[in-house]
C-alpha positions in Angstrom: 0.2 0.1 0.3 2.8 2.4 0.4 3.8 1.7 -2.7 1.0 2.5 -4.3 0.6 6.1 -1.8 4.4 6.7 -3.3 3.1 6.1 -7.1 0.4 8.6 -6.7 3.0 11.4 -5.0 5.1 11.1 -8.3 2.1 10.5 -10.2 1.1 14.1 -8.9 4.5 15.9 -9.0 5.2 14.7 -12.3 8.3 12.3 -12.1 6.1 9.4 -13.5 4.0 9.9 -16.5 1.8 7.9 -19.0 0.4 9.6 -21.8 -3.1 8.6 -22.1 -3.8 11.7 -23.9 -1.0 10.3 -26.8 -1.9 7.8 -27.5 -5.7 8.7 -27.6 -6.0 6.8 -31.2 -5.4 3.3 -29.4 -8.2 3.7 -27.2 -10.2 5.4 -29.8 -9.7 2.0 -31.7 -10.7 -0.2 -28.7 -13.9 1.5 -27.6 -15.0 1.6 -31.4 -14.8 -2.1 -31.0 -16.4 -3.1 -27.7 -19.2 -0.2 -29.6 -19.4 -2.0 -32.6 -20.1 -5.6 -30.4 -22.4 -4.1 -28.4 -24.4 -2.7 -31.6 -24.4 -6.4 -33.4 -25.6 -7.7 -30.0 -28.2 -4.8 -29.6 -29.7 -5.4 -33.4 -29.4 -9.7 -33.8 -30.5 -10.1 -30.2 -32.1 -7.1 -28.8 -32.9 -7.1 -25.1 -35.3 -9.5 -23.0 -37.7 -6.7 -20.9 -39.3 -8.2 -17.5 -43.0 -8.6 -18.0 -43.2 -4.9 -15.9 -42.5 -3.4 -19.7 -44.1 -6.0 -21.9 -47.1 -7.0 -19.5 -48.1 -10.6 -19.1 -48.5 -13.3 -15.8 -45.9 -13.7 -13.1 -46.4 -17.4 -11.3 -44.6 -17.3 -8.1 -44.5 -20.5 -5.6 -42.1 -22.4 -3.4 -40.7 -25.6 -4.5 -37.8 -27.2 -2.4 -37.1 -30.4 -4.5 -37.5 -28.7 -8.1 -34.8 -27.6 -10.5 -34.9 -25.1 -12.9 -34.8 -28.0 -16.0 -38.6 -29.6 -14.5 -40.2 -26.2 -13.6 -39.1 -25.3 -17.2 -40.9 -28.5 -18.4 -44.0 -28.6 -16.4 -45.1 -24.9 -17.7 -43.9 -26.0 -21.1 -46.1 -29.4 -21.2 -48.9 -26.6 -20.0 -48.5 -25.0 -23.6 -46.7 -22.3 -23.0 -43.2 -21.2 -24.9 -41.1 -18.8 -24.1 -41.5 -18.8 -20.0 -39.1 -17.0 -18.2 -37.9 -19.4 -14.7 -35.6 -17.5 -11.7 -35.4 -18.7 -8.7 -35.2 -16.5 -5.8 -34.0 -17.8 -3.1 -31.0 -20.8 -3.0 -29.2 -23.3 -0.2 -29.8 -20.9 2.5 -34.2 -21.2 2.5 -36.7 -23.1 0.4 -36.3 -22.5 -2.6 -38.8 -20.0 -4.1 -39.2 -20.0 -8.0 -40.9 -17.6 -10.3 -42.0 -17.7 -13.9 -43.2 -15.0 -16.1 -45.0 -15.2 -19.0 -46.8 -14.0 -22.1 -50.6 -12.3 -21.5 -52.4 -15.7 -20.9 -56.3 -16.0 -21.3 -57.7 -17.6 -17.6 -58.5 -21.1 -18.8 -53.9 -21.0 -19.9 -53.2 -19.6 -16.4 -55.3 -23.0 -14.7 -53.1 -25.0 -17.2 -49.6 -23.6 -16.3 -51.0 -23.7 -12.2 -52.0 -27.4 -12.4 -48.5 -28.6 -14.3 -46.5 -26.3 -11.5 -48.1 -27.8 -8.8 -48.7 -32.0 -10.1 -44.7 -31.9 -11.9 -43.1 -29.8 -9.7 -45.5 -29.9 -5.9 -45.5 -26.1 -6.4 -47.1 -24.8 -3.3 -48.1 -21.5 -1.6 -48.9 -19.9 -5.8 -49.8 -16.3 -6.6 -50.4 -15.3 -10.1 -49.9 -11.9 -11.0 -51.1 -10.4 -13.8 -49.1 -6.9 -15.7 -51.4 -5.2 -18.4 -49.6 -4.0 -21.8 -50.3 -0.8 -21.3 -48.8 -0.4 -18.0 -45.6 -1.9 -18.9 -46.1 0.9 -22.4 -46.3 3.5 -19.2 -43.0 2.3 -17.4 -41.5 1.9 -21.0 -41.9 5.8 -21.8 -41.4 6.9 -18.2 -38.0 5.2 -18.3 -36.3 6.9 -21.6 -38.2 10.2 -20.4 -35.9 10.1 -17.3 -32.5 9.4 -19.8 -33.5 12.2 -21.6 -34.2 14.3 -18.7 -30.9 13.6 -17.3 -28.7 14.1 -20.7 -30.0 17.8 -20.5 -29.4 18.7 -17.0 -26.2 16.9 -16.8 -25.4 18.8 -20.2 -26.5 22.0 -18.9 -24.6 22.0 -15.9 -21.5 21.1 -17.2 -21.5 23.7 -19.3 -22.8 26.1 -16.8 -20.1 25.1 -14.3 -17.5 24.2 -17.1 -17.7 25.2 -20.3 -19.8 23.5 -23.4 -16.7 21.3 -24.6 -16.2 20.2 -21.8 -20.0 19.1 -21.5 -19.5 17.7 -25.5 -16.7 15.2 -23.8 -18.7 14.1 -20.7 -21.7 13.1 -23.3 -19.4 11.7 -25.3 -18.5 9.4 -22.3 -21.8 8.5 -21.2 -23.2 7.6 -24.6 -20.3 5.5 -24.4 -21.2 3.6 -21.1 -24.2 3.0 -21.9 -23.7 1.6 -25.4 -22.0 -1.1 -23.8 -24.3 -1.1 -20.5 -26.8 -2.2 -23.0 -24.3 -4.4 -25.6 -24.0 -6.3 -22.3 -27.3 -7.0 -21.8 -27.8 -8.2 -24.9 -25.3 -10.7 -24.8 -25.7 -11.9 -21.7 -29.9 -12.0 -21.9 -30.5 -10.8 -19.0 -33.4 -9.5 -18.2 -34.1 -5.2 -18.4 -36.3 -4.9 -15.4 -37.1 -1.3 -13.5 -34.2 -2.6 -11.4 -32.1 -2.2 -14.7 -33.4 1.3 -15.4 -32.4 2.3 -12.0 -28.8 0.7 -11.7 -28.3 2.4 -15.1 -28.9 6.1 -14.0 -27.1 5.7 -10.6 -24.1 4.4 -13.5 -24.2 7.5 -15.2 -24.2 9.7 -12.5 -21.0 7.6 -11.5 -19.4 8.4 -14.4 -20.3 12.0 -14.4 -18.6 12.2 -11.1 -15.1 10.6 -12.2 -14.9 12.9 -14.7 -15.9 16.0 -13.2 -12.9 15.0 -11.0 -10.7 15.2 -13.8 -12.3 18.0 -15.4 -11.8 20.4 -12.6 -8.0 19.1 -12.1 -7.2 20.0 -15.8 -8.6 23.3 -16.2 -6.9 24.3 -12.9 -3.7 23.1 -14.4 -4.5 24.6 -18.1 -5.0 27.6 -16.1 -2.8 30.6 -17.6 -1.5 28.3 -20.2 -1.8 30.6 -23.2 0.8 33.2 -21.4 4.2 30.9 -22.0 5.3 28.1 -23.9 6.0 25.2 -21.4 3.2 22.4 -22.7 0.3 22.3 -25.1 -3.0 21.7 -23.8 -2.7 17.9 -24.4 0.3 18.0 -22.2 -1.8 19.7 -19.1 -4.6 17.5 -19.7 -2.4 14.7 -19.4 -0.7 15.5 -16.4 -4.6 15.8 -14.8 -5.1 12.7 -15.4 -1.6 11.2 -14.1 -2.8 13.1 -11.0 -5.9 11.9 -10.2 -5.5 8.3 -11.6 -4.6 6.6 -8.3 -7.8 8.2 -7.4 -10.0 6.9 -9.9 -8.8 3.7 -9.4 -9.1 3.2 -5.7 -12.5 5.1 -5.7 -13.5 2.4 -8.6 -12.2 -1.1 -6.0 -13.7 0.1 -3.0 -16.9 0.5 -5.0 -17.0 -2.5 -7.0 -16.4 -4.7 -4.0 -19.6 -4.5 -2.7 -21.6 -4.2 -6.2 -19.4 -7.0 -6.8 -20.6 -9.0 -3.8 -24.4 -8.5 -4.3 -23.3 -10.1 -7.6 -22.2 -12.8 -7.5 -23.0 -13.9 -3.3 -26.4 -12.6 -3.5 -27.2 -13.6 -7.6 -25.6 -16.8 -6.9 -25.8 -18.1 -3.7 -29.0 -16.5 -2.8 -30.8 -16.7 -6.6 -31.4 -13.0 -5.9 -33.6 -11.9 -9.1 -34.1 -8.3 -9.1 -30.7 -7.5 -7.1 -28.9 -9.9 -9.5 -30.2 -7.1 -12.3 -29.0 -4.3 -10.1 -25.6 -5.9 -9.4 -24.8 -6.5 -12.7 -25.4 -2.8 -14.2 -23.7 -1.2 -11.7 -21.2 -3.6 -12.2 -20.4 -2.6 -15.6 -21.2 0.7 -15.7 -18.7 1.4 -13.2 -16.1 -0.4 -14.8 -16.8 1.4 -18.7 -17.6 4.5 -16.8 -13.8 4.4 -15.1 -12.2 3.4 -18.1 -14.1 6.8 -20.0 -13.1 9.2 -17.6 -9.4 7.7 -18.4 -9.5 7.4 -22.2 -12.6 9.1 -23.5 -13.8 12.2 -21.7 -10.2 13.9 -21.3 -8.9 12.2 -24.7 -11.9 14.1 -27.0 -11.9 17.1 -24.7 -7.7 17.5 -25.3 -9.1 17.1 -29.5 -11.5 19.6 -29.1 -9.6 22.1 -27.3 -6.8 21.9 -29.9 -8.6 23.0 -32.3 -9.2 26.3 -31.1 -6.4 29.0 -32.5 -4.9 30.1 -29.7 -4.4 26.1 -28.8 -2.9 25.9 -32.5 -0.6 28.9 -31.9 0.7 27.1 -27.8 1.5 23.9 -30.0 3.7 25.9 -32.4 5.0 27.9 -29.3 6.0 25.1 -27.7 7.7 23.0 -30.9 10.0 26.2 -31.2 11.2 26.3 -27.8 11.5 22.3 -27.6 13.5 22.1 -30.7 15.3 25.8 -30.3 16.4 24.1 -26.6 17.9 20.7 -28.4 19.1 23.2 -31.0 21.3 24.4 -28.2 22.0 21.6 -25.9 23.6 19.9 -29.5 26.5 22.7 -30.2 26.9 22.8 -26.5 27.9 19.4 -26.5 30.5 20.5 -29.3 31.8 22.8 -27.9 35.5 23.0 -26.6 35.5 22.7 -23.1 36.1 26.0 -21.0 34.6 28.3 -24.0 31.1 28.9 -25.1 29.4 27.7 -28.6 28.2 30.4 -31.4 24.7 29.1 -30.8 25.0 30.5 -26.9 26.8 33.7 -28.1 23.9 34.7 -30.5 21.1 32.9 -29.0 17.6 34.7 -29.9 15.1 34.3 -27.2 12.8 31.9 -28.1 8.6 32.7 -27.2 7.1 32.8 -24.9 10.6 33.0 -22.6 9.7 36.4 -21.3 6.8 34.6 -19.7 8.1 31.5 -17.8 11.9 31.3 -18.7 13.6 33.8 -16.3 15.1 31.0 -14.6 16.2 29.7 -17.7 18.1 32.8 -18.9 20.8 31.9 -16.7 21.6 28.8 -19.1 22.5 31.1 -21.7 24.2 34.6 -19.8 26.6 35.8 -22.6 26.8 39.3 -20.1 30.4 39.7 -20.4 32.9 39.0 -17.8 33.0 41.4 -14.8 36.7 42.7 -16.1 35.2 43.9 -18.6 32.3 45.9 -17.2 34.3 49.2 -16.2 33.5 52.2 -18.9 35.8 53.5 -21.4 35.8 57.0 -19.2 36.5 54.6 -16.1 39.7 53.4 -17.2 41.3 57.2 -18.3 43.8 57.7 -14.9 42.4 60.3 -13.0 43.9 63.8 -13.6 44.0 63.2 -17.6 40.5 63.6 -18.8 39.1 66.8 -20.1 39.0 69.8 -18.5 35.2 71.3 -17.6 34.3 67.3 -18.8 31.7 65.0 -16.4 32.9 62.0 -16.2 30.3 59.5 -17.2 29.0 57.2 -14.3 30.7 56.2 -11.0 34.5 56.3 -10.8 35.7 53.0 -11.7 39.9 51.8 -11.3 41.4 50.3 -13.9 42.6 46.6 -13.2 45.9 46.3 -12.0 48.4 44.5 -13.8 52.0 42.6 -13.0 54.4 44.8 -14.3 52.9 48.1 -14.4 55.0 50.5 -11.8 51.7 52.9 -10.5 50.2 52.1 -7.5 46.8 52.5 -7.5 44.3 52.5 -4.2 41.7 49.8 -4.0 37.8 50.8 -5.1 36.0 52.2 -2.4 38.7 53.9 -0.7 39.1 57.4 0.5 42.5 59.1 0.6 43.8 60.5 3.4 44.1 64.1 3.6 
């Protein structure tokens, strides 16, 4: 754990960095492949909506010694095909079952009840009918809630940050939404009202992680145009590295209870609604963490780098970097103890005045201290032109080894 903490500190200080933004094409390719698989699964297999959305009949009963295959065969023997059989409780108690079918007549409902009672010894049976009109209303309300959620989020991000950050966050949300629904299509899990609740939850979680990264990006890019140290993409990549460990820790802590609900609750207890909720939460949190790091920030950097001022900044950074490399090569070729011609004739690069004051000392081309005396100060006292004022403070010439005249040290007064 201490190593993780040290790594987080080094990432925050920029001592260690991974170029997430620079490798954006790789992430776009991976996401494109996942999205393509999800879209194909949605078109080919589609989503399996629960009875709450499409209407039908729900049979709930207990059968301690029955298996899922026996319950399915019993429903099929009653002439009802396409029934969805779920085990609600498992090894810790008596087995409770739920069977969902399409809309049935009263005669068909009686046949199913008789088949379950005679073949799997169903007890404590209850039958519930859900109308198709009520299911369509639930579907419409879910779609409306999702659209309203998207609109409010885009408006908030546009006001709190800027519209390009809102666009990048919206792209990441669509990315997570398509992947989550694609996984449901591939696995054949039912889409229930709990699924819709989980979907809205993971979209909020994904935005939370994205907003944290965007806030750090805004902090790192404040005043960026005034110098030439880094481009917008480099500053955004630094923000990603600074928040990377925090994002990973948050995601791991959030995924642990969700995984417990999915694998322990679904596998051991056979919980139906909890399993639907846990699956969408697990998939959504994983895709949300991925999109906030690999999708949202690279998309934002792409949008910002198209602006004229940031294109000009990128050129200044490139010129500064090429000038620094040229100076280093010239200094390496210069003889020992001497200065290279490139250092003597250095031309200030764009942005040096703003943020490179500390590096100008490396290119100090001022003459030696011995050469700072003026011509007038080299004229001995009493030999100047009468009535002519000496420019500047009086400077004493350097003492030469072969001279016979003695001069007072500079700064000392003559005794009278």
